[in-house]
C-alpha positions in Angstrom: 16.5 65.5 104.7 15.5 65.7 101.9 13.5 62.5 100.8 11.8 64.1 97.8 12.4 61.1 94.8 14.9 62.5 91.7 13.0 64.4 89.0 13.3 62.9 85.5 15.8 65.6 85.4 18.4 65.0 87.7 17.8 60.7 86.8 19.2 61.8 83.3 21.7 63.6 84.6 22.8 60.7 87.5 22.8 58.5 84.1 24.9 61.2 82.1 27.5 61.2 85.0 28.1 57.0 85.0 27.5 56.6 81.8 29.8 59.2 81.3 32.4 57.4 83.5 32.3 54.0 82.3 33.3 55.3 78.8 36.3 57.4 80.1 37.5 54.3 81.9 38.0 52.6 78.3 42.0 52.9 76.6 43.0 54.8 73.9 43.3 51.7 72.1 39.8 49.5 73.4 37.9 53.1 72.1 40.0 53.0 68.9 38.8 49.4 67.9 35.8 49.4 68.8 35.2 52.6 67.1 36.1 50.5 64.1 34.1 47.3 64.3 31.3 50.2 65.3 31.9 51.6 61.7 32.1 49.1 60.1 28.6 48.1 60.9 27.5 51.6 60.9 28.8 51.9 57.0 26.6 48.7 56.3 23.8 50.1 57.8 24.6 53.1 55.4 24.5 50.7 52.3 21.4 52.3 50.6 21.8 55.6 51.9 23.2 58.8 49.2 23.9 61.5 51.6 24.7 60.6 55.9 24.6 62.9 58.5 27.7 62.0 60.6 28.9 63.9 63.8 32.4 64.7 64.0 33.9 63.1 67.0 36.1 64.3 69.8 38.0 62.2 72.6 36.1 60.1 74.5 33.8 59.3 71.8 33.1 56.6 69.3 35.5 57.7 66.5 33.8 58.6 63.0 36.6 59.9 62.1 37.3 56.2 59.6 33.8 56.3 59.0 33.5 59.5 57.5 36.4 58.7 55.3 34.9 55.3 54.4 31.4 56.9 53.7 33.3 59.0 51.3 35.4 56.7 49.3 32.0 54.4 48.5 31.3 57.6 46.9 28.3 58.7 49.8 27.9 62.1 50.7 28.5 63.6 53.7 26.8 66.5 56.2 28.3 67.0 59.4 27.0 69.3 61.8 28.3 72.6 63.1 27.1 73.8 66.7 25.2 77.5 67.0 25.6 78.1 70.3 23.2 81.3 70.8 20.3 79.4 68.9 21.0 75.9 71.0 20.3 74.2 67.7 22.9 72.7 64.6 22.9 73.9 61.6 24.4 72.1 58.7 27.9 71.8 56.1 28.9 69.3 53.3 32.0 67.3 54.0 34.1 66.3 50.6 37.3 66.6 53.2 38.5 66.0 56.8 41.0 68.2 56.4 39.2 71.5 56.7 38.0 70.6 60.4 38.8 72.4 62.5 38.6 72.5 66.9 35.6 74.9 67.4 32.3 75.0 70.2 33.6 72.8 72.6 36.7 71.3 71.2 33.9 69.7 68.4 35.9 70.1 65.1 34.1 72.1 62.9 34.5 72.8 59.0 34.3 76.3 59.9 35.0 78.5 56.8 34.5 75.9 54.5 31.0 75.2 55.2 29.0 74.0 52.2 25.4 74.7 53.6 23.0 71.5 53.4 19.5 70.6 54.8 17.6 68.4 56.8 15.7 67.7 53.5 18.8 66.4 52.0 19.6 63.5 54.5 18.9 59.7 54.3 20.5 58.8 57.3 21.5 60.6 60.8 24.8 59.4 62.9 24.3 60.6 66.1 27.0 60.9 69.3 25.2 59.0 71.9 26.4 59.4 75.7 23.6 56.4 77.3 21.2 54.6 76.0 18.8 51.8 76.2 17.3 49.5 74.1 14.0 51.1 73.0 16.0 54.1 71.6 15.8 56.5 74.0 19.2 59.0 74.3 21.4 61.0 76.5 23.2 63.6 74.7 25.1 65.9 77.0 22.0 68.0 77.8 21.8 70.9 76.0 19.2 69.4 73.7 21.1 70.8 70.6 20.5 66.8 68.7 16.6 66.9 69.6 16.0 70.6 68.2 17.7 69.3 65.1 16.0 66.3 65.0 12.8 67.4 65.5 13.2 68.9 62.0 14.1 65.8 59.9 11.2 64.3 61.5 11.0 61.3 58.8 15.3 60.6 58.4 16.4 57.2 60.7 18.3 58.5 63.7 21.2 56.0 64.8 23.1 55.7 68.0 27.1 55.4 67.8 28.0 53.7 71.0 29.8 51.4 73.3 27.8 48.7 74.7 29.5 50.1 78.4 27.2 53.2 77.5 23.8 51.0 78.0 21.9 51.7 81.2 18.6 49.8 82.3 15.5 52.7 81.2 16.1 56.7 79.8 13.2 58.4 81.0 11.6 60.3 78.1 10.3 63.6 77.7 7.5 64.7 75.1 10.5 66.5 72.9 12.9 63.6 72.8 13.2 61.7 70.0 13.8 58.1 70.2 16.7 56.3 68.1 15.7 53.6 65.5 18.9 52.2 66.1 21.9 52.2 68.3 25.4 50.1 67.4 27.8 49.1 69.3 31.1 47.5 69.2 28.9 44.0 69.9 25.6 44.8 68.2 23.3 45.8 65.9 20.0 47.2 68.4 16.8 47.4 66.3 14.7 50.4 68.9 11.2 49.1 69.6 9.3 51.6 71.9 
């Protein structure tokens, strides 16, 4: 019988599965309602930002369609990520209309065929998807490290996670390459993260 303690990767994977299960237990109606509240809070946080990077959601993530539309209506420049599977990172594109989005890698909507290249240097705020989080700003993503690699190229840009409150975990194991979020926005509160 193996009684060796779990390593950080296994602990993180167990937390990932638990947080995903809690998120999946939310009804579509609850996701829609909670996402609206989160979007309103994110829009307020983006008040002073000219260019905002926002992930394009897929179910059952916090929905970002309304946020993207609101940012565009407010005159913000919106940048969305495109998954580069081969390099396991993200490239960026400006987005002026959600109608150009098509389902792409990992079923994520992306502006394939309508890209307008953007640079990490253009960004004033980054909104990232979250599978699990803690109050220090440590984030559990999907496990492939795309955002970790990308965020290392934008070290001075504030990072905000969008999550449902049910995705909070007590403490996420943190590794050297992990970038902590500055804030996490849920339907219940805006958490100012502190190490």
